C-alpha positions as YAML, in Angstrom:
chain: A
units: angstrom
residues:
- id: 1
  name: MET
  ca: [0.00, 0.00, 0.00]
- id: 2
  name: ILE
  ca: [1.32, 3.41, -0.93]
- id: 3
  name: ALA
  ca: [0.82, 6.51, 1.20]
- id: 4
  name: CYS
  ca: [0.69, 10.11, 0.02]
- id: 5
  name: PRO
  ca: [4.07, 11.83, 0.46]
- id: 6
  name: LYS
  ca: [2.32, 15.00, 1.69]
- id: 7
  name: CYS
  ca: [-0.47, 13.94, 4.05]
- id: 8
  name: GLY
  ca: [0.09, 10.20, 4.49]
- id: 9
  name: GLY
  ca: [-3.35, 9.42, 3.07]
- id: 10
  name: LYS
  ca: [-3.92, 5.85, 1.91]
- id: 11
  name: GLU
  ca: [-6.68, 6.50, -0.63]
- id: 12
  name: ILE
  ca: [-4.53, 6.79, -3.75]
- id: 13
  name: VAL
  ca: [-6.00, 6.54, -7.25]
- id: 14
  name: TYR
  ca: [-4.10, 5.76, -10.45]
- id: 15
  name: SER
  ca: [-5.17, 8.47, -12.87]
- id: 16
  name: CYS
  ca: [-3.52, 7.60, -16.17]
- id: 17
  name: GLU
  ca: [-2.52, 4.53, -18.17]
- id: 18
  name: PRO
  ca: [0.78, 2.61, -18.41]
- id: 19
  name: LYS
  ca: [1.58, 3.63, -21.98]
- id: 20
  name: CYS
  ca: [1.56, 7.26, -20.83]
- id: 21
  name: CYS
  ca: [2.74, 7.54, -17.22]
- id: 22
  name: PHE
  ca: [2.12, 6.31, -13.68]
- id: 23
  name: ASN
  ca: [0.45, 9.47, -12.31]
- id: 24
  name: HIS
  ca: [-1.44, 9.04, -9.03]
- id: 25
  name: VAL
  ca: [-3.70, 11.35, -7.04]
- id: 26
  name: CYS
  ca: [-4.31, 11.44, -3.28]
- id: 27
  name: ALA
  ca: [-8.05, 11.59, -2.54]
- id: 28
  name: ASP
  ca: [-7.42, 13.39, 0.76]
- id: 29
  name: CYS
  ca: [-5.18, 16.33, -0.24]
- id: 30
  name: ARG
  ca: [-5.26, 16.14, -4.06]
- id: 31
  name: SER
  ca: [-1.47, 15.90, -4.34]
- id: 32
  name: THR
  ca: [-0.23, 14.22, -7.52]
- id: 33
  name: PHE
  ca: [2.86, 12.09, -8.02]
- id: 34
  name: GLU
  ca: [4.25, 9.33, -10.19]
- id: 35
  name: LEU
  ca: [5.18, 5.88, -8.92]
- id: 36
  name: ASN
  ca: [8.19, 4.62, -10.86]
- id: 37
  name: THR
  ca: [10.82, 1.94, -10.44]
- id: 38
  name: VAL
  ca: [14.57, 1.74, -10.83]
- id: 39
  name: LYS
  ca: [16.64, -1.35, -11.49]
- id: 40
  name: THR
  ca: [18.56, -2.89, -8.62]
- id: 41
  name: GLY
  ca: [20.36, -5.49, -10.73]
- id: 42
  name: GLN
  ca: [18.92, -8.22, -8.51]
- id: 43
  name: PHE
  ca: [16.62, -11.08, -9.43]
- id: 44
  name: ASP
  ca: [14.67, -13.31, -7.06]
- id: 45
  name: HIS
  ca: [13.65, -16.72, -8.42]
- id: 46
  name: GLN
  ca: [12.81, -18.19, -5.02]
- id: 47
  name: THR
  ca: [10.13, -16.01, -3.41]
- id: 48
  name: ALA
  ca: [6.65, -17.36, -4.11]
- id: 49
  name: ILE
  ca: [4.33, -14.66, -5.45]
- id: 50
  name: SER
  ca: [1.20, -14.65, -7.56]
- id: 51
  name: ALA
  ca: [0.94, -10.99, -8.51]
- id: 52
  name: GLU
  ca: [-1.82, -10.22, -10.97]
- id: 53
  name: GLU
  ca: [-2.24, -7.05, -12.98]
- id: 54
  name: PRO
  ca: [-3.95, -4.49, -10.76]
- id: 55
  name: ASP
  ca: [-7.39, -3.03, -11.30]
- id: 56
  name: SER
  ca: [-7.14, -0.01, -13.61]
- id: 57
  name: SER
  ca: [-7.69, 2.49, -10.76]
- id: 58
  name: ASP
  ca: [-5.42, 0.82, -8.16]
- id: 59
  name: PRO
  ca: [-1.96, 2.25, -7.45]
- id: 60
  name: THR
  ca: [0.52, 0.67, -9.84]
- id: 61
  name: THR
  ca: [3.85, 0.97, -11.56]
- id: 62
  name: GLY
  ca: [5.82, -1.05, -14.07]
- id: 63
  name: CYS
  ca: [8.84, -3.28, -13.70]
- id: 64
  name: ALA
  ca: [12.07, -1.38, -14.35]
- id: 65
  name: ASP
  ca: [13.38, -4.36, -16.34]
- id: 66
  name: CYS
  ca: [10.47, -5.62, -18.47]
- id: 67
  name: GLY
  ca: [7.63, -3.10, -17.95]
- id: 68
  name: SER
  ca: [5.15, -5.66, -16.59]
- id: 69
  name: LEU
  ca: [2.46, -4.39, -14.20]
- id: 70
  name: ARG
  ca: [2.45, -7.71, -12.31]
- id: 71
  name: MET
  ca: [4.39, -6.35, -9.34]
- id: 72
  name: ALA
  ca: [4.34, -7.44, -5.70]
- id: 73
  name: VAL
  ca: [5.84, -5.76, -2.64]
- id: 74
  name: LEU
  ca: [8.91, -7.74, -1.63]
- id: 75
  name: SER
  ca: [9.84, -5.53, 1.33]
- id: 76
  name: SER
  ca: [8.81, -2.14, 2.62]
- id: 77
  name: GLY
  ca: [10.48, 0.11, 5.14]
- id: 78
  name: PRO
  ca: [10.59, 3.80, 6.00]
- id: 79
  name: ASP
  ca: [13.42, 4.46, 3.53]
- id: 80
  name: GLU
  ca: [12.90, 1.89, 0.79]
- id: 81
  name: THR
  ca: [10.27, -0.27, -0.88]
- id: 82
  name: LEU
  ca: [11.39, -3.15, -3.06]
- id: 83
  name: LEU
  ca: [9.07, -4.70, -5.63]
- id: 84
  name: LEU
  ca: [9.31, -8.11, -7.28]
- id: 85
  name: CYS
  ca: [8.11, -8.65, -10.84]
- id: 86
  name: ALA
  ca: [6.02, -11.80, -11.28]
- id: 87
  name: LYS
  ca: [6.97, -11.97, -14.96]
- id: 88
  name: CYS
  ca: [10.78, -11.59, -15.10]
- id: 89
  name: ARG
  ca: [11.50, -11.88, -11.33]
- id: 90
  name: ALA
  ca: [13.52, -8.64, -11.26]
- id: 91
  name: VAL
  ca: [13.74, -6.73, -7.99]
- id: 92
  name: SER
  ca: [13.04, -3.01, -8.47]
- id: 93
  name: LYS
  ca: [13.17, -0.08, -6.07]
- id: 94
  name: LEU
  ca: [10.01, 2.06, -5.87]
- id: 95
  name: VAL
  ca: [10.58, 5.81, -6.34]
- id: 96
  name: ILE
  ca: [8.17, 8.74, -6.14]
- id: 97
  name: GLU
  ca: [8.73, 11.37, -8.83]
- id: 98
  name: GLU
  ca: [6.96, 14.44, -10.24]
- id: 99
  name: PHE
  ca: [5.43, 15.28, -6.85]
- id: 100
  name: VAL
  ca: [3.02, 18.24, -6.92]
- id: 101
  name: PRO
  ca: [1.48, 19.06, -3.52]
- id: 102
  name: GLY
  ca: [-2.27, 19.55, -3.36]
- id: 103
  name: ASN
  ca: [-3.93, 22.76, -2.23]
- id: 104
  name: PHE
  ca: [-5.46, 21.40, 0.95]
...
């Protein structure tokens, strides 16, 4: 689950489509930001996951290696969230970019 970088709100809506961008909007404060991934150079072929493509309005991002939307949270901490791709098994780091704070 992703939280808004401004207010910490958990009601985040994906507002675009993968072939364009990964723009998200916080329902609480109306801040916008993109969820993107960067390669770590690591692959995990052992962790059991069954990630399915998310609903079109759920928070999402693509694999930094293959672009697949079938991503699962591998680990999450205050400083770093790592995602595992169910298609190519690449481990990617989640990054928040293009942050625009809302007016509330």
